[in-house]
C-alpha atoms as a printed R data frame, in Angstrom:
    type eleno elety resid chain resno       x      y       z
1   ATOM     1    CA   UNK     A     1  -0.013 -0.161  -0.201
2   ATOM     2    CA   UNK     A     2   3.072  2.195   1.207
3   ATOM     3    CA   UNK     A     3   5.130  1.440  -1.905
4   ATOM     4    CA   UNK     A     4   1.897  1.908  -4.168
5   ATOM     5    CA   UNK     A     5   1.278  5.282  -2.813
6   ATOM     6    CA   UNK     A     6   4.629  6.525  -3.215
7   ATOM     7    CA   UNK     A     7   4.678  5.308  -7.049
8   ATOM     8    CA   UNK     A     8   1.696  7.169  -7.324
9   ATOM     9    CA   UNK     A     9   3.494 10.638  -6.214
10  ATOM    10    CA   UNK     A    10   6.557  9.899  -8.230
11  ATOM    11    CA   UNK     A    11   4.238  9.765 -11.278
12  ATOM    12    CA   UNK     A    12   2.484 12.885 -10.308
13  ATOM    13    CA   UNK     A    13   5.461 14.639  -9.485
14  ATOM    14    CA   UNK     A    14   6.857 13.493 -12.848
15  ATOM    15    CA   UNK     A    15   4.212 14.895 -14.541
16  ATOM    16    CA   UNK     A    16   3.899 18.017 -12.892
17  ATOM    17    CA   UNK     A    17   7.055 18.920 -14.134
18  ATOM    18    CA   UNK     A    18   6.499 17.810 -17.666
19  ATOM    19    CA   UNK     A    19   3.574 20.507 -17.494
20  ATOM    20    CA   UNK     A    20   5.481 22.424 -16.458
21  ATOM    21    CA   UNK     A    21   8.045 22.097 -18.952
22  ATOM    22    CA   UNK     A    22   6.148 22.675 -21.661
23  ATOM    23    CA   UNK     A    23   3.262 25.495 -19.996
24  ATOM    24    CA   UNK     A    24   2.711 29.102 -21.534
25  ATOM    25    CA   UNK     A    25   3.864 31.836 -19.988
26  ATOM    26    CA   UNK     A    26   1.793 32.034 -16.872
27  ATOM    27    CA   UNK     A    27   1.319 36.367 -16.175
28  ATOM    28    CA   UNK     A    28  -1.263 37.654 -19.046
29  ATOM    29    CA   UNK     A    29  -1.133 41.450 -19.785
30  ATOM    30    CA   UNK     A    30  -3.210 43.728 -21.469
31  ATOM    31    CA   UNK     A    31  -1.777 46.634 -23.086
32  ATOM    32    CA   UNK     A    32  -4.098 49.243 -24.136
33  ATOM    33    CA   UNK     A    33  -3.898 52.355 -26.121
34  ATOM    34    CA   UNK     A    34  -5.107 54.154 -29.715
35  ATOM    35    CA   UNK     A    35  -5.122 58.261 -28.553
36  ATOM    36    CA   UNK     A    36  -1.964 59.876 -26.526
37  ATOM    37    CA   UNK     A    37  -0.623 62.935 -27.453
38  ATOM    38    CA   UNK     A    38   3.102 61.532 -27.296
39  ATOM    39    CA   UNK     A    39   3.881 60.779 -30.674
40  ATOM    40    CA   UNK     A    40   6.103 57.775 -29.916
41  ATOM    41    CA   UNK     A    41   3.183 55.403 -28.498
42  ATOM    42    CA   UNK     A    42   2.900 53.222 -30.728
43  ATOM    43    CA   UNK     A    43   6.355 51.950 -30.689
44  ATOM    44    CA   UNK     A    44   6.333 52.755 -26.667
45  ATOM    45    CA   UNK     A    45   3.916 49.977 -26.844
46  ATOM    46    CA   UNK     A    46   5.616 47.592 -28.232
47  ATOM    47    CA   UNK     A    47   8.922 47.779 -26.384
48  ATOM    48    CA   UNK     A    48   6.578 47.506 -23.198
49  ATOM    49    CA   UNK     A    49   5.466 43.824 -25.049
50  ATOM    50    CA   UNK     A    50   8.705 43.095 -25.567
51  ATOM    51    CA   UNK     A    51  10.556 43.650 -22.430
52  ATOM    52    CA   UNK     A    52   7.492 41.631 -20.523
53  ATOM    53    CA   UNK     A    53   7.567 38.842 -23.234
54  ATOM    54    CA   UNK     A    54  11.718 39.048 -22.971
55  ATOM    55    CA   UNK     A    55  11.253 37.374 -19.277
56  ATOM    56    CA   UNK     A    56   9.642 33.785 -20.778
57  ATOM    57    CA   UNK     A    57   6.670 34.561 -17.715
58  ATOM    58    CA   UNK     A    58   4.399 37.071 -19.711
59  ATOM    59    CA   UNK     A    59   1.642 36.817 -22.891
60  ATOM    60    CA   UNK     A    60   0.936 39.968 -23.642
61  ATOM    61    CA   UNK     A    61  -1.839 41.229 -26.100
62  ATOM    62    CA   UNK     A    62  -3.016 44.763 -27.162
63  ATOM    63    CA   UNK     A    63  -6.613 46.604 -27.400
64  ATOM    64    CA   UNK     A    64  -6.600 49.866 -29.159
65  ATOM    65    CA   UNK     A    65  -8.855 52.055 -30.012
66  ATOM    66    CA   UNK     A    66 -10.840 52.266 -33.407
67  ATOM    67    CA   UNK     A    67 -10.190 55.885 -33.587
68  ATOM    68    CA   UNK     A    68  -6.411 56.649 -32.776
69  ATOM    69    CA   UNK     A    69  -3.939 59.568 -33.569
70  ATOM    70    CA   UNK     A    70  -0.381 60.668 -32.397
71  ATOM    71    CA   UNK     A    71   1.176 63.580 -30.400
72  ATOM    72    CA   UNK     A    72   2.840 64.989 -33.410
73  ATOM    73    CA   UNK     A    73  -0.310 64.986 -35.877
74  ATOM    74    CA   UNK     A    74  -1.913 67.571 -33.017
75  ATOM    75    CA   UNK     A    75   1.192 69.621 -32.331
76  ATOM    76    CA   UNK     A    76   1.629 70.901 -36.243
77  ATOM    77    CA   UNK     A    77  -1.697 72.409 -35.754
78  ATOM    78    CA   UNK     A    78  -2.223 73.375 -32.230
79  ATOM    79    CA   UNK     A    79   1.726 74.195 -30.937
80  ATOM    80    CA   UNK     A    80   2.498 72.544 -27.315
81  ATOM    81    CA   UNK     A    81   2.376 75.590 -24.521
82  ATOM    82    CA   UNK     A    82   1.230 74.388 -21.797
83  ATOM    83    CA   UNK     A    83  -0.094 70.788 -22.961
84  ATOM    84    CA   UNK     A    84  -1.808 70.466 -25.989
85  ATOM    85    CA   UNK     A    85  -4.534 73.153 -26.355
86  ATOM    86    CA   UNK     A    86  -8.069 72.606 -25.963
87  ATOM    87    CA   UNK     A    87  -8.983 72.327 -29.306
88  ATOM    88    CA   UNK     A    88  -6.637 69.366 -30.309
89  ATOM    89    CA   UNK     A    89  -9.484 67.739 -28.235
90  ATOM    90    CA   UNK     A    90 -11.731 67.718 -30.989
91  ATOM    91    CA   UNK     A    91  -9.366 64.720 -32.597
92  ATOM    92    CA   UNK     A    92 -10.156 61.904 -30.138
93  ATOM    93    CA   UNK     A    93 -13.156 60.608 -30.974
94  ATOM    94    CA   UNK     A    94 -14.860 57.822 -28.626
95  ATOM    95    CA   UNK     A    95 -15.037 54.257 -29.601
96  ATOM    96    CA   UNK     A    96 -18.470 52.412 -29.142
97  ATOM    97    CA   UNK     A    97 -16.657 49.249 -29.707
98  ATOM    98    CA   UNK     A    98 -13.964 50.084 -27.030
99  ATOM    99    CA   UNK     A    99 -14.588 46.919 -24.871
100 ATOM   100    CA   UNK     A   100 -12.006 44.889 -24.077
101 ATOM   101    CA   UNK     A   101 -12.413 41.379 -22.034
102 ATOM   102    CA   UNK     A   102 -10.243 42.379 -18.520
103 ATOM   103    CA   UNK     A   103 -10.900 39.378 -16.631
104 ATOM   104    CA   UNK     A   104  -9.100 37.258 -19.191
105 ATOM   105    CA   UNK     A   105  -5.886 39.367 -17.668
106 ATOM   106    CA   UNK     A   106  -3.900 39.387 -14.673
107 ATOM   107    CA   UNK     A   107  -2.421 43.003 -15.231
108 ATOM   108    CA   UNK     A   108  -3.739 45.921 -17.689
109 ATOM   109    CA   UNK     A   109  -1.356 48.227 -18.704
110 ATOM   110    CA   UNK     A   110  -1.801 51.638 -19.622
111 ATOM   111    CA   UNK     A   111  -0.518 53.476 -22.453
112 ATOM   112    CA   UNK     A   112  -3.231 56.131 -22.975
113 ATOM   113    CA   UNK     A   113  -2.345 59.917 -23.056
114 ATOM   114    CA   UNK     A   114  -3.858 63.241 -22.346
115 ATOM   115    CA   UNK     A   115  -6.909 63.936 -24.506
116 ATOM   116    CA   UNK     A   116  -7.642 60.543 -24.807
117 ATOM   117    CA   UNK     A   117 -11.853 60.038 -25.418
118 ATOM   118    CA   UNK     A   118 -13.340 58.804 -23.316
119 ATOM   119    CA   UNK     A   119 -14.862 55.155 -23.167
120 ATOM   120    CA   UNK     A   120 -18.019 53.178 -22.932
121 ATOM   121    CA   UNK     A   121 -19.603 53.517 -19.993
122 ATOM   122    CA   UNK     A   122 -19.838 49.642 -19.877
123 ATOM   123    CA   UNK     A   123 -16.020 49.442 -20.374
124 ATOM   124    CA   UNK     A   124 -15.530 51.754 -17.325
125 ATOM   125    CA   UNK     A   125 -17.680 49.844 -15.325
126 ATOM   126    CA   UNK     A   126 -15.998 46.740 -16.544
127 ATOM   127    CA   UNK     A   127 -12.440 48.370 -15.757
128 ATOM   128    CA   UNK     A   128 -13.418 49.552 -12.155
129 ATOM   129    CA   UNK     A   129 -13.953 45.699 -11.536
130 ATOM   130    CA   UNK     A   130 -11.177 44.137 -12.811
131 ATOM   131    CA   UNK     A   131  -8.887 46.441 -10.757
132 ATOM   132    CA   UNK     A   132 -11.272 46.522  -7.385
133 ATOM   133    CA   UNK     A   133 -11.457 43.072  -7.327
134 ATOM   134    CA   UNK     A   134  -8.118 42.027  -8.022
135 ATOM   135    CA   UNK     A   135  -6.859 43.126 -11.037
136 ATOM   136    CA   UNK     A   136  -3.285 44.308 -11.769
137 ATOM   137    CA   UNK     A   137  -2.591 47.993 -13.583
138 ATOM   138    CA   UNK     A   138   0.512 50.013 -14.831
139 ATOM   139    CA   UNK     A   139   0.158 53.117 -15.619
140 ATOM   140    CA   UNK     A   140   2.305 55.014 -17.792
141 ATOM   141    CA   UNK     A   141   3.901 58.423 -18.034
142 ATOM   142    CA   UNK     A   142   1.028 59.697 -19.766
143 ATOM   143    CA   UNK     A   143  -1.936 57.346 -18.661
144 ATOM   144    CA   UNK     A   144  -2.156 60.353 -15.454
145 ATOM   145    CA   UNK     A   145  -3.279 62.965 -18.557
146 ATOM   146    CA   UNK     A   146  -6.382 61.177 -19.253
147 ATOM   147    CA   UNK     A   147  -9.342 60.836 -17.817
148 ATOM   148    CA   UNK     A   148  -9.169 63.765 -15.499
149 ATOM   149    CA   UNK     A   149 -13.104 63.818 -15.467
150 ATOM   150    CA   UNK     A   150 -12.917 60.271 -13.753
151 ATOM   151    CA   UNK     A   151 -13.107 60.058 -10.310
152 ATOM   152    CA   UNK     A   152 -12.799 56.406  -9.789
153 ATOM   153    CA   UNK     A   153  -9.516 56.702 -12.291
154 ATOM   154    CA   UNK     A   154  -8.416 59.418 -10.618
155 ATOM   155    CA   UNK     A   155  -8.588 56.889  -6.857
156 ATOM   156    CA   UNK     A   156  -6.699 54.011  -9.165
157 ATOM   157    CA   UNK     A   157  -3.922 56.448 -10.183
158 ATOM   158    CA   UNK     A   158  -3.478 58.554  -6.802
159 ATOM   159    CA   UNK     A   159  -1.904 61.576  -8.965
160 ATOM   160    CA   UNK     A   160  -2.818 63.035 -12.223
161 ATOM   161    CA   UNK     A   161  -1.975 66.245 -14.575
162 ATOM   162    CA   UNK     A   162  -3.531 68.157 -16.774
163 ATOM   163    CA   UNK     A   163  -6.867 67.128 -18.321
164 ATOM   164    CA   UNK     A   164  -9.261 69.363 -16.085
165 ATOM   165    CA   UNK     A   165  -7.314 68.446 -13.003
166 ATOM   166    CA   UNK     A   166  -6.815 71.533 -10.603
167 ATOM   167    CA   UNK     A   167  -7.631 71.498  -6.587
168 ATOM   168    CA   UNK     A   168 -10.888 69.621  -6.920
169 ATOM   169    CA   UNK     A   169  -8.915 66.839  -8.302
170 ATOM   170    CA   UNK     A   170  -7.323 66.365  -4.897
171 ATOM   171    CA   UNK     A   171  -4.053 68.200  -3.476
172 ATOM   172    CA   UNK     A   172  -0.469 68.014  -4.747
173 ATOM   173    CA   UNK     A   173   2.049 65.136  -3.055
174 ATOM   174    CA   UNK     A   174   4.940 65.189  -2.620
175 ATOM   175    CA   UNK     A   175   8.325 64.588  -0.388
176 ATOM   176    CA   UNK     A   176  10.357 67.734   1.884
177 ATOM   177    CA   UNK     A   177  13.771 67.620   2.432
178 ATOM   178    CA   UNK     A   178  13.611 65.487   5.168
179 ATOM   179    CA   UNK     A   179  11.784 62.902   3.355
180 ATOM   180    CA   UNK     A   180   8.177 63.584   4.748
181 ATOM   181    CA   UNK     A   181   5.225 63.701   2.400
182 ATOM   182    CA   UNK     A   182   4.190 66.643   2.028
183 ATOM   183    CA   UNK     A   183   0.164 67.124   1.202
184 ATOM   184    CA   UNK     A   184  -0.885 70.541  -0.002
185 ATOM   185    CA   UNK     A   185  -4.605 70.992  -1.022
186 ATOM   186    CA   UNK     A   186  -3.634 75.290  -2.368
187 ATOM   187    CA   UNK     A   187  -5.611 75.311  -5.565
188 ATOM   188    CA   UNK     A   188  -3.525 75.441  -9.230
189 ATOM   189    CA   UNK     A   189  -3.483 73.021 -11.783
190 ATOM   190    CA   UNK     A   190  -2.536 69.868 -11.950
191 ATOM   191    CA   UNK     A   191   0.804 68.350 -13.868
192 ATOM   192    CA   UNK     A   192   4.145 70.372 -14.995
193 ATOM   193    CA   UNK     A   193   7.117 70.051 -16.137
194 ATOM   194    CA   UNK     A   194  10.064 71.568 -17.836
195 ATOM   195    CA   UNK     A   195  12.951 70.282 -20.675
196 ATOM   196    CA   UNK     A   196  13.769 66.506 -21.100
197 ATOM   197    CA   UNK     A   197  16.792 65.820 -19.221
198 ATOM   198    CA   UNK     A   198  18.772 63.421 -17.512
199 ATOM   199    CA   UNK     A   199  17.360 63.068 -13.733
200 ATOM   200    CA   UNK     A   200  18.795 61.157 -10.572
201 ATOM   201    CA   UNK     A   201  16.158 58.748  -8.519
202 ATOM   202    CA   UNK     A   202  16.122 58.525  -4.867
203 ATOM   203    CA   UNK     A   203  14.929 55.412  -3.855
204 ATOM   204    CA   UNK     A   204  12.592 56.069  -0.727
205 ATOM   205    CA   UNK     A   205  11.513 52.542   0.275
206 ATOM   206    CA   UNK     A   206  14.343 50.221  -0.181
207 ATOM   207    CA   UNK     A   207  12.174 46.913   1.496
208 ATOM   208    CA   UNK     A   208   8.914 47.098  -1.014
209 ATOM   209    CA   UNK     A   209   9.799 44.451  -3.957
210 ATOM   210    CA   UNK     A   210   9.889 46.692  -6.561
211 ATOM   211    CA   UNK     A   211  12.942 48.421  -5.374
212 ATOM   212    CA   UNK     A   212  14.454 46.072  -3.003
213 ATOM   213    CA   UNK     A   213  18.338 45.362  -3.757
214 ATOM   214    CA   UNK     A   214  18.349 48.830  -6.217
215 ATOM   215    CA   UNK     A   215  20.785 51.337  -5.798
216 ATOM   216    CA   UNK     A   216  20.051 54.521  -3.021
217 ATOM   217    CA   UNK     A   217  20.188 56.536  -5.977
218 ATOM   218    CA   UNK     A   218  20.992 55.725  -9.871
219 ATOM   219    CA   UNK     A   219  20.370 58.411 -13.193
220 ATOM   220    CA   UNK     A   220  17.765 57.961 -14.770
221 ATOM   221    CA   UNK     A   221  17.601 58.184 -18.979
222 ATOM   222    CA   UNK     A   222  16.490 61.495 -20.577
223 ATOM   223    CA   UNK     A   223  12.868 61.853 -19.982
224 ATOM   224    CA   UNK     A   224  10.346 64.765 -18.702
225 ATOM   225    CA   UNK     A   225   9.951 64.555 -14.580
226 ATOM   226    CA   UNK     A   226   6.727 65.622 -14.343
227 ATOM   227    CA   UNK     A   227   5.902 67.502 -11.283
228 ATOM   228    CA   UNK     A   228   3.064 68.796  -9.401
229 ATOM   229    CA   UNK     A   229   1.257 65.962  -9.882
230 ATOM   230    CA   UNK     A   230  -2.573 65.901  -7.952
231 ATOM   231    CA   UNK     A   231  -5.695 64.067  -7.421
232 ATOM   232    CA   UNK     A   232  -6.580 61.902  -3.904
233 ATOM   233    CA   UNK     A   233  -3.688 60.015  -3.285
234 ATOM   234    CA   UNK     A   234  -5.676 57.695  -1.129
235 ATOM   235    CA   UNK     A   235  -3.902 53.931  -0.115
236 ATOM   236    CA   UNK     A   236  -0.682 55.408  -1.981
237 ATOM   237    CA   UNK     A   237   3.002 54.827  -1.067
238 ATOM   238    CA   UNK     A   238   5.588 56.648  -2.428
239 ATOM   239    CA   UNK     A   239   8.824 54.051  -3.546
240 ATOM   240    CA   UNK     A   240  11.236 56.591  -5.040
241 ATOM   241    CA   UNK     A   241  11.490 60.397  -5.684
242 ATOM   242    CA   UNK     A   242  13.426 62.899  -8.390
243 ATOM   243    CA   UNK     A   243  14.173 66.619  -7.571
244 ATOM   244    CA   UNK     A   244  12.647 68.928  -9.696
245 ATOM   245    CA   UNK     A   245  15.109 71.797 -10.078
246 ATOM   246    CA   UNK     A   246  13.572 75.274 -10.653
247 ATOM   247    CA   UNK     A   247  17.097 75.081 -13.045
248 ATOM   248    CA   UNK     A   248  14.767 73.493 -15.090
249 ATOM   249    CA   UNK     A   249  11.980 75.625 -14.771
250 ATOM   250    CA   UNK     A   250  10.790 72.831 -11.764
251 ATOM   251    CA   UNK     A   251   9.484 72.819  -8.313
252 ATOM   252    CA   UNK     A   252  12.459 72.835  -6.038
253 ATOM   253    CA   UNK     A   253  10.766 69.404  -4.529
254 ATOM   254    CA   UNK     A   254  10.516 65.857  -4.499
255 ATOM   255    CA   UNK     A   255   8.746 64.675  -6.596
256 ATOM   256    CA   UNK     A   256   7.056 61.327  -6.484
257 ATOM   257    CA   UNK     A   257   7.811 58.882  -9.690
258 ATOM   258    CA   UNK     A   258   7.643 55.321  -8.658
259 ATOM   259    CA   UNK     A   259   4.049 55.014  -6.898
260 ATOM   260    CA   UNK     A   260   2.111 51.890  -6.087
261 ATOM   261    CA   UNK     A   261  -2.019 52.532  -5.217
262 ATOM   262    CA   UNK     A   262  -4.622 50.187  -3.629
263 ATOM   263    CA   UNK     A   263  -7.770 50.484  -5.393
264 ATOM   264    CA   UNK     A   264 -10.049 47.688  -3.240
265 ATOM   265    CA   UNK     A   265  -8.170 44.413  -3.414
266 ATOM   266    CA   UNK     A   266  -6.523 45.142  -6.515
267 ATOM   267    CA   UNK     A   267  -2.714 46.496  -7.073
268 ATOM   268    CA   UNK     A   268  -1.669 49.702  -9.083
269 ATOM   269    CA   UNK     A   269   2.454 50.397 -10.579
270 ATOM   270    CA   UNK     A   270   2.199 53.618 -11.679
271 ATOM   271    CA   UNK     A   271   5.440 55.372 -12.961
272 ATOM   272    CA   UNK     A   272   4.867 58.896 -14.456
273 ATOM   273    CA   UNK     A   273   8.488 57.847 -16.356
274 ATOM   274    CA   UNK     A   274   8.527 56.767 -19.912
275 ATOM   275    CA   UNK     A   275   7.968 59.816 -22.282
276 ATOM   276    CA   UNK     A   276   9.522 58.787 -25.364
277 ATOM   277    CA   UNK     A   277  11.192 55.538 -26.375
278 ATOM   278    CA   UNK     A   278  14.782 56.705 -25.439
279 ATOM   279    CA   UNK     A   279  13.469 57.224 -22.109
280 ATOM   280    CA   UNK     A   280  12.268 53.618 -21.966
281 ATOM   281    CA   UNK     A   281  15.619 52.434 -23.126
282 ATOM   282    CA   UNK     A   282  16.972 53.068 -19.773
283 ATOM   283    CA   UNK     A   283  17.530 49.975 -17.885
284 ATOM   284    CA   UNK     A   284  16.549 51.420 -14.743
285 ATOM   285    CA   UNK     A   285  13.186 52.463 -16.314
286 ATOM   286    CA   UNK     A   286  13.041 48.438 -18.056
287 ATOM   287    CA   UNK     A   287  13.802 47.177 -14.691
288 ATOM   288    CA   UNK     A   288  11.239 48.835 -12.678
289 ATOM   289    CA   UNK     A   289   8.354 48.483 -15.483
290 ATOM   290    CA   UNK     A   290   9.347 44.519 -15.083
291 ATOM   291    CA   UNK     A   291   9.430 44.420 -11.515
292 ATOM   292    CA   UNK     A   292   6.361 46.447 -10.840
293 ATOM   293    CA   UNK     A   293   4.099 44.916 -13.578
294 ATOM   294    CA   UNK     A   294   4.815 41.502 -11.541
295 ATOM   295    CA   UNK     A   295   4.108 43.125  -8.301
296 ATOM   296    CA   UNK     A   296   0.731 44.600  -9.261
297 ATOM   297    CA   UNK     A   297  -0.220 41.174 -11.489
298 ATOM   298    CA   UNK     A   298   0.876 38.644  -8.212
299 ATOM   299    CA   UNK     A   299   1.556 40.718  -6.179
300 ATOM   300    CA   UNK     A   300   5.371 39.608  -5.707
301 ATOM   301    CA   UNK     A   301   8.621 40.372  -7.885
302 ATOM   302    CA   UNK     A   302   9.492 37.156  -9.527
303 ATOM   303    CA   UNK     A   303  13.047 38.154 -10.542
304 ATOM   304    CA   UNK     A   304  14.333 40.133  -7.785
305 ATOM   305    CA   UNK     A   305  17.978 40.414  -9.035
306 ATOM   306    CA   UNK     A   306  19.600 43.376 -10.203
307 ATOM   307    CA   UNK     A   307  20.793 44.001 -14.026
308 ATOM   308    CA   UNK     A   308  24.743 43.699 -14.186
309 ATOM   309    CA   UNK     A   309  24.353 46.853 -16.487
310 ATOM   310    CA   UNK     A   310  21.248 49.080 -14.151
311 ATOM   311    CA   UNK     A   311  22.540 53.029 -13.785
312 ATOM   312    CA   UNK     A   312  24.815 54.136 -11.240
313 ATOM   313    CA   UNK     A   313  24.446 57.359  -9.624
314 ATOM   314    CA   UNK     A   314  26.740 59.337 -11.803
315 ATOM   315    CA   UNK     A   315  26.053 57.072 -15.168
316 ATOM   316    CA   UNK     A   316  22.994 56.260 -17.031
317 ATOM   317    CA   UNK     A   317  22.546 53.359 -18.812
318 ATOM   318    CA   UNK     A   318  20.739 52.399 -21.823
319 ATOM   319    CA   UNK     A   319  19.806 49.307 -23.943
320 ATOM   320    CA   UNK     A   320  19.004 50.560 -27.435
321 ATOM   321    CA   UNK     A   321  15.437 49.005 -28.819
322 ATOM   322    CA   UNK     A   322  15.584 47.579 -32.704
């Protein structure tokens, strides 16, 4: 009897091992895009897809609105002043057929941008249900610009900019020089940035799975440093910041660059980094993106190793994307 039981257990282990060797990637991810004031978005979507699938643990699909547009097309007619002028929003046409089945996925990655047209009501409801019931969400760069009038979306992302955001959207949130969190409810618009440049990140929570083991300070590749983001900021942790200096038309404040938000049972990873393809080529960005997506999808980071070519405090590091 005991011998038969042992033999059965051995066969089960062998069968399980064979299944593991032949199994498809365990994490299903969906990138949503189609309308973004950043001209690089079609390429950046493919970059994110490849970075995740290169881990061999992701199967990534893309859901795109039927009506699409890019930033360059808008900027020819509406010069970039403080965000794209409101007339440019006429280019954003709502897609009544945009109804992804979020329930099929572990995590959704949002690569929409400023001025994206509202989704159908049932899509909003399905999205809220997906995240609140335990689905993962990743917010990249300009995805915190869109849907400023959607209250539940603002709860999900914690902080945002542009898109009609002001004191009614919630306070400014940043860290002071001592590392203390500041919540500032003074009136003013949400969202700003100076000229693109390399900037240093400071890890504020070295024990979180997304940031654990990363250098305390590291230099990010050329990017837009978002500042003056504001929103509900509830159930939000700030894992890393960057200093927005007045020399670069900034705020002289430590602005959030890596955040997590709990929304119901769901986990949200939010980074304002990733303006262009060269920004996403940063090894620091790639590492944080994969770790953050892992965490949003599963609650843990599968590979906590730090790449040998990770940026240092003095030097940025990029991998050219072909």
